[in-house]
BAMARFI-670764 format. One record per atom (N, C-alpha, C): x, y, z. Coordinates in steps of 0.001 Angstrom, whole numbers, plus 500000, padded with zeros to 6 digits. Atoms other than C-alpha are relative to their C-alpha. Example, Ala and Ser with C-alpha at 12.3 -4.5 7.8 and 13.67 -1.06 7.14 Angstrom:
500890498810500000/512300495500507800/500900501200500000/499180498810499940/513670498940507140/499230501090500730/
This chain:
501253500486501021/305675193092225721/498883499905501054/501400500315499005/303490192073228706/499392501237500546/500467498832499302/303673195420230150/499061500839498851/500761499470501054/302317196865226839/498713499276499670/501271500751499877/299604194187226774/499205500527500973/500987499460498931/298392195320230131/499603501296499676/500498498542500285/298241198896229196/498869499965498814/501053499940501082/296341197987226161/498625499650500390/501257500512499402/293875196088228046/499268501053500790/500658498875499236/293372198821230436/499310500759499273/500412498998500704/292899201472227689/498708499452499361/501198500545500760/290342199021226044/498787499601500744/500996500454499081/288277198486229258/498777500697499587/501184499339500304/285775201292228389/499125499610498851/500774500476501121/284870200089224854/499492498520500159/500458501389499833/284597196443226204/498859500164500894/501061500020499072/282354197282229129/498826500643499663/501217499136500479/280035199952227419/498851499059499514/501136500773500408/278075197270225448/499435499254501027/500504500832499086/277619195300228462/499010500767500888/500680498907499111/276406198362230401/498590500328499507/501345499673500729/273921199122227673/498896498966499982/500886501121500064/272572195766227453/499261499723501597/500572500311498409/272258195405231334/499020501062500474/501027499253499719/270354198803231516/498672499502499763/501296500587500590/267503197271229481/499807498804501075/500468501252499143/267625193993231650/499719500397501210/500326499538498666/267489196078234799/498512500454499929/501070499439500506/264485197756233211/498790499008500190/501186501194500102/262611194435232548/499831499427501051/500139500711498746/263349192991235883/499195500775500880/500722499108499007/262072195974237731/498343499921499634/501569500147500380/258781195925235673/499356498843500362/500622501338499705/258310192272236368/500138500042501610/500096500019498720/258731193117240065/501257498892500421/499104500820499556/261910190771240422/501532500763499800/498782499510499809/265386191616241319/500900499402498944/499097500628501001/267900190900238716/501417499438500556/498843500669499287/270134188567240658/501041499315499031/499082500587500728/271651187143237568/501158500920499491/499060499345500615/273365190172236649/501548500063500579/498521500221499475/277428190043236850/500223498699500000/499332501044499611/277547186832238192/499130498461499099/500476501144500897/275394184501235656/499826500633498589/500026499542501270/274371186514232563/499675501510500106/498671500625500669/276535188190231690/500504499764501337/498909500056498939/279168186755233846/501121500826499880/499067498857500114/281257189986234151/501222499523500881/498644500557499357/284718188208235197/500724500985500876/498922499033499474/286683191211236001/498998500671501160/500725499514498942/283780192643238243/500043499020501104/500072501151498808/283505189398240103/501467499763500686/498352500067499403/287283189168240545/500342500903500898/499725498819498930/287478192644242157/499055499711501324/500801500414498901/284529191511244513/500773498977500736/499272501129499295/286350188299245345/501124500464500867/498759499835499195/289699189826246336/499715501027501317/500318499243498899/287889192483248393/499473499337501191/500464500734499070/286452189825250393/501072499084500773/498791501038499658/289620187477250370/500831500412501013/498921499531498854/291827189642252329/501634499783499750/498460499879500468/295596189542252502/500553498645499597/499488501425500468/295888185851251938/499394499718498552/500590500195501235/293724186088248697/499368498831499986/500744501269499899/291556183143249572/498850500217500934/501281499671499109/287995183205251117/500069498491500816/500299500901499256/287409181039254137/498777499859500397/501506499933499671/284290179880255682/499495501103500735/500317498898499162/284143182681258117/499715501424499078/500150498975500824/284878185272255397/498675499779498795/501257500047501045/282060183712253175/498675500231500657/501302499607499300/279435183831255978/499826501527500051/499910498597499747/280418187428256601/499619500795498957/500408499221501181/280010188565253147/498703499837499551/501304500381500671/276923186756252262/498959500545501040/500855499106499381/275436188275255475/499855501588499825/500241498534500493/276394191737254431/499357500511498868/500584499966501132/275095191271251056/500690501172498974/499637499275501069/276170193131247863/501458499874499645/498549500321500370/279608191491247758/500078498852499037/499816501092500878/280864188447245899/499087498914500293/500833501341499733/278892185859247732/498532500608499978/501418499735500108/275173185733246764/499376499359501012/500803500708499157/272262184678248728/499821498578499732/500391501588500456/271815181484246569/501349499282500182/498674500670499637/275545180728247319/500080499154501072/499724500872498930/276458177808249605/501220499592500478/498570500471499695/279688176933251411/500078498532499627/500031501528500250/278751173023250665/500098500062498375/499706500215501354/278416173984247009/501243500657499401/498768499417500354/281684175941246833/500954498948500254/498929500990499652/283481172985248423/500238498928498775/499706500654501201/282888171023245204/501057500343498979/499107499576500769/285409173203243603/501421500249500821/498700499935499024/288101173047246409/500976498840499515/499102500876500708/290702171569244128/501293499310500791/498796500394499116/293520171213246790/499510499715501429/500638500402498877/290942170470249512/500616500615501515/499519499253498900/292394173068251863/498955500941500675/501156499112499529/289020174483252866/499841501327499938/500026498625500382/289761177823251305/499903500185498485/499912499786501287/289335179189247921/500670501198499422/499427498788500556/291314181177245662/499115500394498752/500834499276501144/290259183149242544/499584498874499085/500227501103501162/290515180156240162/499080499000500505/501020500849499529/288400177965242220/498644500687500080/501505499334499957/285831180593242650/499558500375498582/500209499765501512/285835181356238869/499420498775499512/500595501214500627/285205177799238058/498781499636500770/501289500006499454/282439177648240664/498869500984499245/500988499307500620/280698180652239142/499824499788498645/500464500311501289/280973179458235692/499332498654499987/501000501064499903/279314176236236675/498741500266500224/501278499275499674/276560178050238125/499464500523498626/500673499572501317/276133179904234751/499566498927499269/500558501080500925/276179176886232780/498767499431500462/501312501014499375/273464175000235136/498827501158499862/501282498927499812/271212178326235187/499526500129498380/500440499647501417/271268178789231320/499702498547499366/500733501093500428/270682175058230869/498576499663500210/501302500269499489/267681175079232900/498918501215499258/500784498719500393/266304178540231674/500023500698498613/499817499443501184/267722179564228416/499285499050498787/500882500821500898/264893178065226214/500336500112498751/499789499949501393/265723179387222983/501542499853499594/498540500524500213/269616178470223425/500895500925499505/498896498885500508/271083181688222637/500949500748500944/498836499696499228/273357181765225504/499685501234500858/500477498683499055/271419184760227116/498634499695500584/501387500156499260/268453185148229661/499238501266499641/500879498743500076/265757187631228625/498370499642500124/501563500189500033/262057188082229119/499859499112501392/500471500829498836/260387185187230973/501256499196500290/498848500810499454/263588183276230949/500761500767501087/499342499485498834/265284185807233186/499205500034501248/500926500151499017/262231186209235286/500115498597500774/500357501264499334/262088182430236142/501447499780500475/498824500389499341/265898182266236610/500220500823501443/499800499209498802/266002185309239066/499235499613501159/500696500680498822/263081183557241038/500471498802500568/499188501264499620/264918180366241401/501005500412500666/498713499614499223/268071181985242487/499523500729501188/500274499336498787/266306184337244907/499393498856501209/500259501064499076/264686181185246517/501100498887500135/498701501029499324/268215179600246926/500026498794499014/500050501252500656/267414177069244094/500925499848498880/499133500058501176/270345176418241755/499721498523499256/500436501095500534/269210173997239059/501369498928499672/498884500902500296/271234170893237971/500934499556500912/498993500400499039/274350169531239494/501245500424499678/498600499569500431/278009170702239742/500654498996499361/499283501001500768/280463169268237495/501459500353500588/498640499858499161/283874168574239333/501071499288499294/498866500657500632/287094168014237489/499757499329498802/500304500599501013/287133165299235326/500463500288498601/499596499586501512/287459166087231459/499990501343499799/500098498652499903/287898169609232224/501052500690499193/498875499290501124/289809172364230133/501032500734500967/498781499319499443/292775174585230856/499476500998500939/500396498822499204/292504176596233864/501169501030500210/499013499142499974/294315179707233937/500812500287501197/499071499981498712/297514179972236229/499984498691500782/499755501394499275/296882176393237291/500496498979498894/499303501177500512/297857173043236159/499010498903499316/500745500878500294/294856171441234797/499873500191498557/500049499817501140/295035170547231098/499476498646499440/500384501415500457/293455167942228791/501321499327499501/498839500747500749/295752165256227427/500322500422498663/499572499817501409/295706166392223797/500853501378500214/499085498609499875/296875169911225109/501237499616500810/498820500379499357/299283168299227381/501259499338498939/499007500354500947/300881166585224293/500631501066499126/499544498783500674/300903169880222436/501083500759500503/499259499266499094/302610171596225252/501654499381500309/498445500642499712/305415168911225752/500610499022499096/499560500867500809/305629166783223050/500872500398498680/499153499222500624/308626168491221536/500579499360498677/499596500647501301/309611165820218941/498969499735499123/501162500339500759/306113165519217698/499748498638499366/500278501436500446/305740161746217637/498906499505500672/501015500559499433/302544161678219260/499936499669501403/500017500481498825/303483160520222643/500909500692500783/499190499566499163/305487161707225616/501044499113500321/498888500719499361/308810160261226342/500295500067501354/499606499764498187/310383160018229896/500275501397500216/499536498780499806/311848163292229470/498975501170499889/500968499127500287/308974165107228093/498841500015501179/500927500372498690/306536163323230727/500461500505501465/499385499428498900/309019164471233447/499604501463500096/500275498595499885/308574168162232321/498597500279500078/501558499745499827/304681167860232022/499899499822501439/500196500137498692/304779166418235547/500373501196500997/499306498764499325/306911169270236756/499137501043499926/500847498813500378/304770171875235190/498677499873500978/501424500270498969/301540170330236964/500377500275501426/499634499960498783/303278170002240177/500315501485500496/499647498733499491/304395173766240239/498810500595499996/501046499410500294/300977174741239423/499507501026501342/500503499224498853/300127175846243068/501028500976500238/499176499106499586/303151177678243355/499781501383498799/500090499018501022/302617179781239996/498419500721500461/501484499137499841/298763180513241117/500433500756501466/499711499192498737/300243181929244587/500824501173499610/499311498789500415/302630184038242648/499157501021499190/500569499099500689/300112185131240270/498868500998500843/500999499171499132/297627186240243236/500836500905500545/499270498786499356/300395188284244775/500322501065498781/499760498981501085/301275189951241402/498578500789499605/501244499429500362/297527190597240799/499698500961501122/500450498976499029/297116192309244066/500943501233500076/499017498888500324/300158194383243314/499646501000498895/500498499123501145/298857195377240060/498695500935500438/501161499237499498/295500196307241470/500302501190500875/499603498647499196/297097198654244116/500589500832499496/499013499068501058/299547200171241534/498933500863499605/501002499258500824/296485201142239612/499220501012500686/500986499015499164/294318202528242316/500947501127500572/499170498784499593/297249204457243769/500163501239498926/499532498836501053/298282206109240454/498714500561499365/501177499417500392/294666206617239285/499709501273501091/500443499050499017/293990208529242584/501011501091500002/498913498853500061/297446210257242411/499818501036498718/499963499420501328/296999211444238729/498573500914499689/501475499316500396/293165212503239031/500307501311500657/499719498702499356/294328216113239791/498708500708500185/501198499183499679/290887217622239549/498980499383500848/500605500809498773/289446214868241768/498406499792499299/501407500273500486/286392214157239258/499753498491499709/500022501387499852/287165210521239562/500166499358498418/499720500383501331/288144210134235740/501253500608499701/498837499451500302/291455210683233989/499852500710498326/500106499508501120/291371213336231280/501163499678498964/498805500259500704/294133213361228379/501286500327500638/498572499894499487/296817215009230096/499971499295501419/500002500907498824/296041213120233373/500405498608499734/499779501591500376/296074209804231541/501543499847499527/498477500009500481/299511210745230073/500919499881501057/499161499937498793/301105211252233461/499835498624500594/500251501379499410/299450208169234708/500891498928499441/499347501138500730/301017205923231864/501513500088500178/498572500129499829/304384207472232174/500578499290501344/499644500563498849/304605206595235852/499763498601500126/500595501623500184/302691203239235406/501215499291499213/498857500833500679/305440202093232928/501154499763500955/498671500075499078/308383202772235328/499467499158501132/500452500555498939/306461201529238339/499694498393499922/500439501067500244/305059198497236470/501271498788499986/498794500870500268/308648196931235947/500209499499501503/499874500395498592/308804196785239740/499325499088500551/500963500966499473/305739195191240257/500162498569499449/499885501255500745/306449192590237404/501353499042500766/498466500952499759/310235191621238554/500464500292501414/499492499961498592/310464192586242233/499631498731500557/500206501611499414/310372188654243453/499950500303501638/499920500137498511/311451189545247144/498955501073500799/500942499110499456/308897192440247569/500602501236500582/499467498818498907/311171195190248976/499891501351499080/500227498900500538/309858197611246407/501014500563498962/499056499659500972/312934197913244263/500804498707499353/499274501268500866/314964195763241729/501420499917500412/498252500197499775/318223194306242942/500706499760498467/499570500399501016/320757193453240440/499853498574499507/500487501280500276/319733190051240315/498610500061499088/501177499943500624/316289190852239398/499739500880498832/500166499186501219/316978193610236988/500585499150498829/499313500927501251/319339191013234998/499138499119499495/500966501001500459/316516188580235060/498966500783499032/500943499110500820/314129191314233637/500540500316498406/499508499780501247/316610192191230981/500171498838499272/499702501082500671/317319188678230040/498552499318499334/501219500308500461/313531187935229770/499441500775498741/500464499221501012/312862190939227632/500753499622498816/499214500220501217/315727190218225243/499483498819499290/500520501314500284/314149186624225097/498752500131499276/501553499703500589/310595188119224257/500310500471498524/499698499076501171/312060190639221782/500577498862498764/499675500747500803/313994187862219985/499045499072499493/500885501151500518/311250185409219742/498705500926499100/501245499303500803/308674188252218561/500590500381498712/499556499612501299/311035189307215895/500025498688499156/499970501287500800/311538185462214833/498363499879499423/501243500306500316/307672185011214946/499488501060498885/500381499033501125/307327188368212853/500592499495498723/499336500392501232/309773187068210323/499361498770499389/500455501236500552/308089183603209993/498310500613499476/501515499546500378/304481185533209651/500295500606498547/499799499319501258/306010187691207011/500201499249498837/499915501055501078/307138185008204845/498846499233499792/501132500799500201/304179182896205410/498950501122499144/501061499275500671/302094185717204202/500364500444498674/499524499320501343/304046187293201344/500975499209499213/499098500777501027/306435184663200178/499274498926499360/500816500814500785/304211183312197363/500780498740499592/499392501336500660/306847181119195670/500734499327501060/499372501054499121/308143179702199106/501429499641499900/498652500181500211/311654180352198485/500791500378501262/499471499705498802/312396181532202069/500390501487499952/499660498565500173/312892185247200951/499140500600499250/500887499263500783/310993187915199596/500618500802498731/499418499468501204/311656188973196046/499458501599499942/500499498626500332/311317192685194674/498431500024499659/501372500009500283/307742191890193499/499191499715501381/500704500286498629/306614190389196863/500189501122500803/499907498940499356/308223193307198711/499084501283499544/500993498876500642/306297195704196446/498526499728500561/501311500543499505/303092193845197236/499681500270501514/500178499636498631/303747194038200928/499983501325500318/500067498531499879/304551197671200756/498693500869499678/501532499658500298/301218198420199039/498749499649500773/501106500220498968/299174196456201425/500247500711501148/499619499177498739/300998198256204489/499579501377499941/500502498749500253/300279201496202861/498533500274500261/501448500205499909/296591200706202625/499577499967501266/500330500052498515/296387199582206241/500341501497500679/499627498843499214/298158202712207370/499093501087499574/501033499121500280/295601204951205332/498752499802500649/501290500072499251/292792203297206769/500036500096501468/500166499221498545/293967203698210221/500026501130500041/499930498559499964/294539207316209649/498582500481499820/501463499491500338/290971207557208203/499114499807501267/500537500601498794/289847205684211478/500110501137500974/499898499141498637/291371208010214017/499500501399499456/500867498676500343/289985211083212054/498579499802500337/501737500070499866/286445209654212107/499874499982501566/500178500118498586/287077208781215861/499899501417500770/499746498563499417/288226212328216665/498716500834499671/501014499190500485/285341213808214656/498771499604500914/501203500303499418/282756211665216448/500188500446501633/499922499673498468/284207212352220204/499580501542500060/500378498786499835/283944216038219352/498560500167499618/501483500052500446/280477215689217839/499135499631501114/500773500420498924/279298213863221145/500417500589501242/499648499121498842/280993216169223549/499211501235500037/500684499080500111/278003218046223954/500023501150501025/499871498843498894/279007220186226924/501370500678499636/498695499402500423/282382220892225274/501172499875501044/498766499770499117/284773220239228097/500970499116499795/498801500692500510/286962218015226060/499941498489500584/500212501325499722/285837214653227484/498528499496499996/501283500415499868/282805212396227563/499653499428501237/500668500462498870/280480211871230423/499200498576499647/500545501316500038/278581208703230849/498895499803498872/500925499886501010/275630209675228525/500687500418498785/499443499587501123/277893211271225955/500895498639499439/499310501297500455/280088208033225909/499221499146499517/501101500848500485/277123205857225397/499641500222498798/500350499693501151/275961207920222440/501305499740498883/498859500193500875/279553207946221061/500340498560499619/499801501461500397/280024204107221272/498795499490499021/500880500437500907/276774203537219584/500138500315498532/499790499590501344/277692205837216647/501374499547499502/499007500825500160/281040204065216717/499729498641499201/500370501369500398/279490200592216258/499249500141498697/500684500014501388/277016201964213494/500864500116498983/499097499622501052/279851203485211542/501059498709499419/499339501381500277/281757200005211668/499082499197499210/500955501041500725/278826198117210478/499719500522498524/500139499554501331/278379200457207589/501331499781499152/498688500048500710/281947200285206536/500271498628499773/499762501152500280/281972196637206832/499112499312499122/501306500737500608/278544195529205458/499387500727498815/500861499132500964/277087198563203245/500822499879498523/499101500287500974/278497196940200025/499492500898498686/500154499139501004/276627199266197733/500147501599500087/499501498588499449/277672202319199705/498648501143499821/501113499221499909/274287203775200070/499686500844501322/499951499358498751/274976204847203537/498820499349501125/500600500541499428/272578202311204911/500152498406499872/499921501513500286/272252198337205363/498547499653499604/501309500478500185/269397196983203526/499884498744500365/500355501428499300/267812193555204283/500991498927499595/499093500558500265/270277191789202264/501425499995500387/498687499668499422/273115193331203735/500093499689501274/500002500416498757/272029192899206995/499842498630500414/500051501545499869/271253189124206582/501284499512499931/498612500472500162/274768188749205346/500875500309501251/499097499599498671/276327190604208532/499459498912500934/500397500695498947/274228188542210914/500503498640499569/499522501146500258/275194185351209033/501307499704500317/498363499898500015/278862186083209143/500203500115501398/499710500004498643/278691187161212774/499783498690500640/500197501119499245/277034183961213814/501027498849499584/499095500986500199/279687181973211959/501291500170500839/499048499599499130/282298183976213717/500107499195501382/500231500424498590/280808183107217073/500188498588500108/500013501550499615/280541179161216410/501268499536499555/498792500953500433/283824178294214656/501306501091500231/498946499050499693/286169181592215515/500399499752501436/499608499996498471/286232180804219349/499992498537500382/499980501171499384/286849177707221547/499329500384501413/500804499732498844/284910177419224885/500978499395501193/499100500490498917/287282177287228101/499148500549501251/500757499653498772/285273177209231376/498766500921499894/501127499370500429/282121178504229792/500413501426499496/499763498615500557/284120181466228369/500604499870498826/499394500106501357/284787182092224620/501304500688499987/498577499472500248/288492182537223895/500282499981498711/499692499782501226/289476184211220754/501317499842499472/498655500114500311/292384184069218712/500948501206500362/498972498841499567/295496185719220193/499735500632501561/500406499578498605/293817186130223686/500871499214500986/499149500292498878/296083185623226641/500964498938499370/498744500854500437/298653182434226282/499272499004499223/500640500884500680/296035180571224365/499966500507498420/499979499668501302/296500180561220476/498965499037499218/501133500789500831/293871179176217942/500596500062498657/499552500200501218/295221177787214884/499000499400499008/500929500573500984/293512176610211570/500561498614499859/499467501302500322/294075173156210357/501126499922499190/498829500261500809/297454172478209205/500825501241500118/499136498662499897/298675175915210289/501130499627501055/499180500238499011/301931175802212164/499989500707501221/499857499646498754/302610176341215807/501421501035500231/498808499086499806/305279179319216389/500058500189501397/499829499505498790/306533179940219946/499131499420500937/500638500887498774/304932178865223366/498687500197500094/501569499960499699/301528178886225005/499445498863499709/500772501132500150/298749176677224778/499323500188498641/500328500023501324/297814175702221079/498692499145500048/501126500598500379/294372174792220189/499488500039498633/500516499919501210/293159173811216825/498516500375499730/501493499488500088/290072175739215464/499203498655499769/500751501033500013/287200173509215531/499838499179501240/499889500813498945/288261171777218755/499227500464501213/500611499605498778/286289172101221922/500507499706501125/499250500334498895/287831172316225096/499222500483501269/500902499364499025/285016172868227723/499607499242501201/500058500566498884/284751171985231176/498378499699500198/501519500175499664/280834172238231224/499439498889499180/500616501015500833/280335169477228869/500147498709500714/
């Protein structure tokens, strides 16, 4: 299940990154016109976490941590993770284990804090973005080495991915098994052990992350048979076939010998069986929750018929979407080589977004959005942004992302992971 999630995320990267790229092109042009280098790009607005993470591990070396020497060398070289406005003393505020080196989680908290401070100082219209004069002022301040505000260290902070830092409310949700609103001795012991083991989990995560990166780089290079730096349909198919097999070793090879021992394979199969069982149970509960109208714990013939009708409609919509997507890809493949280059891809995604907006908001089906339809769209999008997410370390986390699940008031929690009720804010930066 996890491997499938990783593959899905990799496949979705172009769609996720393209809007950023489009917006950033405009910001670069505006900054150039003003004669100011766009220092905010990637590390402040927007904070492109994946790009920063790649820069971090390139500097961190084999131990996956940055020390003072590596920090100074990267700053002197320029163009890496460490920017001219970064200071070693400033990063020390986020050295949670006081070992004078920084792993990715500490560096990510540092970057998120700088983003918060810059936005508080220069985002005058409070839209969580820097544009025009706001961006010019922020870039000038950072170019001069001035980071506004003060760092916020620890305290009432939120969940840190892979680490052990959680609020008391989340601690109760994770470990209060009998749901009596407090932790008894056994539950407290489990919570304390989870926190004590956080450093071990972080180290294991860093090792696996480096293995994933190396595997991805190796296989992309291997299967890019025409050497154009991209994977076409046939190359991508071969890539994923080998990736699925090799990923098992990356995920479960605990001793790092490049193969699965009998013990490691047994652990993999046991865990996969547990995940499958849990997924089936969650699917059964979700099905009953959605379709069991009379709440008798089973689906009647009428309820089954309603379920099938809705699923048939979903399948028809999905098939229609696939056809439209194929038509758009063909339409925007201007040179007819069977794949989209950078310019073609930009036009393709713009067309995709326009078709989605029309399908969703063109209520009178006249092929365009009138003023009323556009206002309705913008109002709903604003509502989604404000109520559909929680903020963790300056980053919006949506329903179903990672191991964080967002539930409506009164909705039952099924399965593990971190549970956050909709409307609650869990933000390090406040």
